[in-house]
C-alpha positions in Angstrom: 0.0 0.1 0.0 2.8 2.4 0.7 4.4 1.7 -2.7 1.0 2.7 -4.3 1.0 6.0 -2.3 4.5 6.8 -3.3 3.7 6.2 -6.9 0.7 8.5 -6.7 2.7 11.1 -5.0 5.3 11.0 -7.7 2.6 11.4 -10.2 3.1 7.8 -11.7 -0.4 7.1 -11.8 -0.4 4.9 -14.7 1.9 2.4 -12.8 0.1 2.6 -9.6 -3.1 1.8 -11.3 -1.6 -1.1 -12.9 -0.2 -2.6 -9.8 -3.6 -2.1 -8.0 -5.3 -3.9 -10.8 -3.0 -6.9 -10.5 -4.7 -7.7 -7.2 -8.5 -8.4 -7.8 -10.6 -10.0 -5.0 -7.4 -11.1 -3.2 -6.1 -12.9 -6.5 -3.0 -12.0 -8.2 -2.9 -11.5 -11.9 -0.8 -10.0 -14.6 -1.6 -6.5 -15.5 -0.2 -4.4 -18.4 0.5 -0.6 -18.2 -0.5 1.7 -20.9 3.2 1.9 -21.6 3.0 -1.8 -22.6 5.1 -2.9 -19.6 3.6 -6.0 -18.0 3.2 -6.0 -14.2 3.9 -9.9 -13.2 5.5 -11.8 -10.7 9.0 -11.1 -12.3 8.4 -7.5 -12.4 7.6 -7.5 -8.7 10.4 -9.9 -7.6 12.9 -7.5 -9.4 11.9 -5.0 -6.7 14.1 -5.3 -3.8 12.8 -5.5 -0.1 13.7 -2.4 1.5 12.9 -0.7 4.8 11.3 2.7 4.4 10.2 4.6 7.5 10.6 1.5 9.6 8.3 -0.4 7.1 9.7 -3.3 5.0 8.2 -3.2 1.4 9.2 -3.9 -2.1 10.5 -0.7 -3.8 10.6 -0.5 -7.6 14.0 -0.3 -9.2 14.8 3.2 -10.7 15.2 1.5 -14.1 11.6 0.0 -13.9 10.1 3.3 -12.9 12.0 5.1 -15.6 11.1 2.8 -18.3 7.3 2.6 -17.4 7.3 6.4 -17.3 9.4 7.0 -20.6 7.3 4.4 -22.6 4.0 6.0 -21.4 4.8 9.3 -23.0 2.7 10.2 -26.0 3.0 13.1 -28.4 0.6 15.2 -26.3 1.9 14.0 -23.1 5.5 14.7 -23.0 6.7 15.9 -19.6 10.3 15.2 -18.5 10.1 17.0 -15.2 9.4 13.8 -13.0 11.7 11.3 -14.9 14.5 14.0 -14.8 13.9 14.5 -11.0 14.3 10.7 -10.5 17.3 10.3 -12.7 19.1 13.2 -10.9 18.2 12.0 -7.3 19.5 8.3 -8.1 21.9 8.7 -11.1 24.5 6.4 -9.6 22.1 3.6 -9.0 20.6 3.6 -12.6 21.9 1.0 -15.2 21.5 3.4 -18.1 22.4 0.7 -20.6 19.4 -1.3 -19.4 17.1 1.8 -19.8 18.3 2.5 -23.3 17.8 -1.1 -24.3 14.3 -1.4 -23.0 13.2 1.8 -24.5 14.9 1.8 -27.7 11.5 2.1 -29.7 10.5 5.2 -28.2 11.6 8.6 -29.7 10.6 10.2 -26.3 13.0 8.0 -24.4 15.7 8.6 -27.0 15.3 12.4 -26.5 15.4 12.0 -22.8 18.5 9.9 -22.8 20.1 12.5 -24.9 19.1 15.2 -22.6 20.4 13.3 -19.5 23.8 12.8 -21.3 24.1 16.5 -22.3 23.3 17.5 -18.6 25.8 15.1 -17.4 23.4 13.1 -15.3 24.0 9.8 -16.9 27.8 10.0 -17.0 
């Protein structure tokens, strides 16, 4: 539940909604975000178990958050503010090659990756 609240606060509503949809009547099922990223057991298991404010929970890897946000961008919904904020905050923890590989089909992701290179965030 705390993860969902954190996603909502960070304006990652699409990912929060997908994770909530994954649990229906107490039964887990796969869900797909509008970005095409499937929220399945593998996706959840990649999230390390971390203590946040004395509560143990799974916290999504920064790569997963960036990939879902970048792939969700559309022509009339391009906003790099939140992804740039994440990239700057945890730049040393991000596997930039993985983000590039997983978003290679998105022109908006390519533009973002160029931006973070030019700003020396991804170096």
